[in-house]
C-alpha positions in Angstrom: 42.0 -26.9 178.7 39.9 -27.3 175.6 38.0 -30.6 176.0 36.9 -32.3 179.2 38.5 -35.6 178.0 41.9 -34.0 178.6 41.4 -34.7 182.3 42.3 -38.4 182.1 44.9 -40.0 179.9 45.7 -43.7 179.8 49.1 -44.6 178.1 49.2 -41.0 177.0 45.8 -41.1 175.2 42.6 -39.4 176.0 39.5 -41.6 176.5 36.3 -41.3 174.6 33.2 -39.3 175.7 31.4 -42.6 176.1 34.0 -43.9 178.6 33.6 -40.8 180.7 29.9 -41.0 180.6 30.0 -44.7 181.7 32.1 -43.6 184.7 29.7 -40.9 185.6 26.8 -43.4 185.5 28.8 -45.7 187.8 29.4 -42.8 190.3 25.8 -41.7 190.1 24.6 -45.2 191.0 27.1 -45.5 193.9 26.6 -42.2 195.5 22.9 -42.8 196.4 22.0 -40.0 198.8 25.5 -38.6 199.1 25.8 -35.0 197.7 28.9 -34.4 195.5 30.4 -31.2 194.2 31.2 -31.1 190.5 34.9 -31.5 191.2 34.3 -34.5 193.5 32.1 -36.1 190.9 34.7 -35.6 188.2 37.5 -36.9 190.5 35.6 -40.1 191.3 34.9 -40.5 187.6 38.6 -40.3 186.8 39.4 -42.8 189.6 36.8 -45.1 188.1 38.4 -44.9 184.7 41.9 -45.6 186.1 40.6 -48.6 188.0 38.9 -50.0 185.0 42.1 -49.6 183.0 44.0 -51.6 185.7 47.0 -49.3 185.4 50.3 -50.2 187.1 51.1 -46.6 187.9 48.7 -43.6 188.3 49.8 -40.0 188.6 47.1 -37.9 190.3 47.3 -34.1 190.2 45.8 -32.3 193.2 43.1 -29.8 192.3 43.8 -27.1 194.8 45.7 -27.1 198.1 46.0 -30.7 199.3 44.5 -31.6 202.6 40.9 -30.9 201.7 41.1 -31.7 198.0 38.9 -34.5 196.6 42.0 -36.4 195.3 43.3 -36.7 198.9 41.0 -39.7 199.6 43.8 -41.9 198.1 46.8 -43.2 200.0 49.7 -42.3 197.6 53.0 -44.3 197.5 54.8 -41.0 196.9 53.6 -37.5 197.5 55.1 -34.5 195.6 54.9 -30.8 196.2 56.9 -28.7 193.6 56.7 -25.4 195.5 54.5 -23.1 197.5 53.5 -19.8 196.0 50.9 -17.2 196.9 47.7 -18.2 195.1 44.2 -19.3 196.1 44.7 -17.4 199.4 40.9 -17.0 199.8 40.7 -20.7 200.2 44.1 -21.8 201.5 45.0 -19.0 203.9 47.3 -16.0 203.8 51.0 -16.5 203.3 53.2 -19.4 202.3 53.2 -20.9 205.9 49.4 -21.3 205.9 49.4 -22.6 202.3 52.3 -25.0 203.0 50.5 -26.6 205.9 47.4 -27.2 203.7 49.5 -28.6 200.9 51.4 -30.9 203.3 48.0 -32.7 203.9 48.9 -35.0 201.0 51.8 -36.5 202.9 51.4 -40.0 204.4 53.1 -41.6 207.4 56.1 -43.8 206.4 55.9 -42.7 202.7 58.3 -40.4 200.8 57.3 -36.7 200.7 59.2 -35.1 197.7 59.6 -31.4 198.1 61.0 -29.4 195.1 61.6 -26.2 197.0 64.9 -25.2 198.7 63.3 -22.9 201.2 60.2 -24.9 201.9 57.7 -23.5 204.5 58.4 -24.6 208.0 54.8 -25.6 208.4 55.2 -28.2 205.6 58.4 -29.7 207.1 56.8 -29.7 210.6 53.8 -31.5 209.4 55.9 -34.2 207.7 57.8 -34.7 210.9 54.6 -34.9 213.0 53.0 -37.6 210.9 56.2 -39.6 210.2 56.4 -38.9 206.5 59.9 -39.2 204.9 61.0 -35.8 203.5 63.0 -35.9 200.3 63.9 -32.2 199.7 65.6 -30.3 197.0 69.0 -29.1 198.3 69.0 -31.5 201.2 68.3 -35.1 199.9 68.8 -34.4 196.2 70.6 -31.7 194.2 70.8 -29.9 190.9 74.1 -28.6 189.5 74.7 -26.6 186.4 77.5 -26.7 183.8 76.9 -24.3 180.9 73.7 -25.3 179.2 73.7 -28.7 180.7 72.7 -29.8 184.2 72.9 -32.8 186.5 70.7 -34.5 189.1 72.2 -36.3 192.1 70.9 -38.1 195.1 72.1 -41.0 197.3 71.6 -43.4 194.3 74.2 -41.4 192.3 74.3 -38.8 189.5 72.4 -38.5 186.3 74.4 -36.3 183.9 74.6 -34.6 181.5 71.0 -33.5 181.1 69.8 -31.1 178.4 67.7 -28.0 179.1 64.1 -29.0 179.4 61.1 -27.3 177.9 59.4 -27.3 181.3 60.7 -25.6 184.4 64.0 -27.4 185.3 63.3 -27.5 189.0 59.9 -29.2 188.3 61.6 -31.8 186.0 64.2 -32.5 188.7 61.4 -32.9 191.3 59.8 -35.5 189.0 63.1 -37.3 188.7 63.4 -37.3 192.5 59.9 -38.8 192.8 60.7 -41.4 190.2 63.9 -42.4 192.0 62.3 -42.8 195.5 59.3 -44.7 194.0 61.5 -47.7 193.2 60.2 -47.8 189.6 62.8 -48.8 187.0 63.4 -46.6 184.0 65.8 -46.4 181.1 68.1 -43.4 181.1 67.5 -43.0 177.3 63.8 -42.7 177.9 64.4 -40.1 180.6 66.5 -38.0 178.2 63.9 -38.2 175.5 61.2 -37.0 177.9 63.3 -34.2 179.2 64.0 -33.1 175.6 60.5 -33.4 174.2 57.9 -33.2 177.0 55.9 -30.0 177.6 52.4 -29.1 178.8 49.8 -27.2 176.9 49.7 -23.6 178.0 53.1 -23.7 179.9 55.5 -21.7 177.8 54.0 -23.5 174.8 55.7 -22.2 171.6 53.7 -22.4 168.5 55.5 -22.0 165.1 53.1 -19.5 163.7 53.5 -16.3 161.8 54.1 -14.4 164.0 55.4 -16.8 166.7 53.1 -17.3 169.6 53.9 -18.3 173.2 51.0 -19.5 175.4 51.5 -19.4 179.2 48.8 -19.6 181.8 50.9 -17.8 184.4 48.4 -16.2 186.8 50.4 -15.4 189.9 53.6 -13.6 190.7 55.7 -16.8 191.1 54.6 -18.0 187.7 55.1 -14.6 186.1 58.6 -14.4 187.4 59.4 -17.7 185.7 57.7 -16.6 182.5 59.7 -13.3 182.5 63.0 -15.2 182.9 62.1 -17.5 179.9 61.1 -14.5 177.8 64.3 -12.6 178.4 66.3 -15.6 177.2 64.0 -16.3 174.2 65.7 -15.6 170.8 63.2 -13.1 169.3 64.0 -10.7 166.5 61.3 -8.2 167.0 59.2 -7.2 170.0 56.8 -8.8 172.4 53.0 -8.2 172.2 51.2 -9.3 175.3 47.6 -10.4 175.2 46.5 -10.7 178.9 43.4 -11.4 180.9 43.3 -12.3 184.6 40.6 -13.4 187.0 39.6 -10.7 189.4 40.5 -12.7 192.5 44.2 -13.0 191.4 47.1 -10.7 192.3 46.9 -8.8 189.1 49.4 -6.1 190.0 51.9 -8.5 191.4 51.8 -10.6 188.3 52.0 -7.7 185.8 54.9 -6.2 187.7 57.2 -9.0 186.7 56.2 -8.7 183.0 55.5 -5.0 182.3 59.1 -4.1 181.5 59.3 -6.6 178.7 57.1 -4.7 176.3 55.1 -1.5 175.7 52.5 -3.4 173.6 49.8 -4.7 175.9 46.3 -5.9 174.9 44.3 -6.2 178.1 41.1 -8.3 177.9 38.0 -9.0 179.9 37.3 -12.6 181.1 33.9 -14.1 181.7 34.1 -16.5 184.6 31.1 -16.0 186.8 31.9 -14.3 190.1 35.6 -14.2 189.1 35.0 -12.3 185.9 37.1 -9.3 185.2 37.1 -6.3 182.9 40.0 -5.2 180.7 40.4 -2.1 183.0 41.2 -4.4 186.0 44.5 -5.3 184.3 45.1 -2.1 182.2 45.2 0.1 185.4 48.7 -1.2 185.9 49.7 -0.7 182.2 49.1 2.9 181.2 49.7 2.4 177.5 47.5 -0.7 177.2 44.8 -1.2 174.7 41.4 -2.5 176.1 39.2 -5.3 174.7 36.1 -6.9 175.9 37.3 -10.5 175.5 40.5 -12.5 174.7 39.8 -13.2 171.1 39.2 -9.5 170.3 42.6 -8.7 171.8 44.2 -11.7 170.1 42.9 -10.5 166.7 44.2 -7.0 167.3 47.6 -8.3 168.3 47.8 -10.4 165.2 47.0 -7.4 163.0 49.6 -5.2 164.7 52.4 -7.8 164.8 55.3 -7.6 162.4 57.5 -10.4 161.1 59.9 -11.4 163.9 57.5 -10.2 166.7 56.2 -12.7 169.3 52.7 -12.6 170.7 52.5 -13.8 174.3 49.1 -14.9 175.6 49.1 -15.2 179.3 47.3 -14.5 182.7 44.9 -17.4 183.0 43.6 -20.7 181.6 40.7 -18.6 180.5 43.1 -16.5 178.4 45.1 -19.2 176.8 42.2 -21.7 176.1 40.3 -19.6 173.5 43.5 -18.9 171.5 44.7 -22.5 171.7 41.3 -23.6 170.5 41.5 -21.3 167.6 45.0 -22.4 166.7 44.3 -26.1 167.4 43.5 -27.2 163.8 46.7 -25.6 162.6 48.7 -27.2 165.4 47.2 -30.6 164.7 48.3 -30.4 161.0 51.8 -29.2 161.7 
């Protein structure tokens, strides 16, 4: 989100600029007359680095969709789809059935296909059946149960309980456990508990102990906004929320804002510069009558900081393009904390 080297980690550590450059040189030599898109070039560079490191296990995140994504040249041992939401419809098709079919393109015959969604699109399940993949679905092959603040995961191998509330979405954590179990990889229960308690991703309900407190979340579609709204309603704040938001013009801005607008009357709507997907503050503010308008994220961020009182919480959301500038500004302080 801040530096290109974030895209590949080996044993949890980023690699040097020189390592990435060496991989790019290798791909440039190998491609000859083949034309590559920037994402294809970057993906092959990442694969090159992983190969050189001789890793035992590689976790590859699909860029967008699945079937037509550059990462899909691999044959995975386990394929994972957390859920299907309405996003990237210009590329993936309209509706969850169309998107689900594209996402299911990462499934492989005879290999586990882990699905983290109770009500998965029929197109996804149908594709798995057609190619002979082995579905492993939430609510069918594995289950989540709650007991107070704790929860449990269970499948045919047995139950893992009690589990503490994770920092990341619980259903996603459970999906990861399901994938780990069907992979056949061995793991220590204590290590799993440590990861659940500590692990989080930058820009995903990332709480920064700042004055005032700051929550960074890249939520940029209605599904993600609904989850963010739920987390914010349960967050123990003393004051009010101040929202700094900017969204790309090709996103469902109204649908996203609708889940969040009742949480606060303090909105700082910002423009985003992102080529043809750029937006103006007015594009978001039209759904928030009392909003203040700013040409860019950092201008809105500075205004929110100035207006915030002790006990208030500033929420920066709407896009990676919104969260990244703020995280970059806070990064030195975070590194020292």
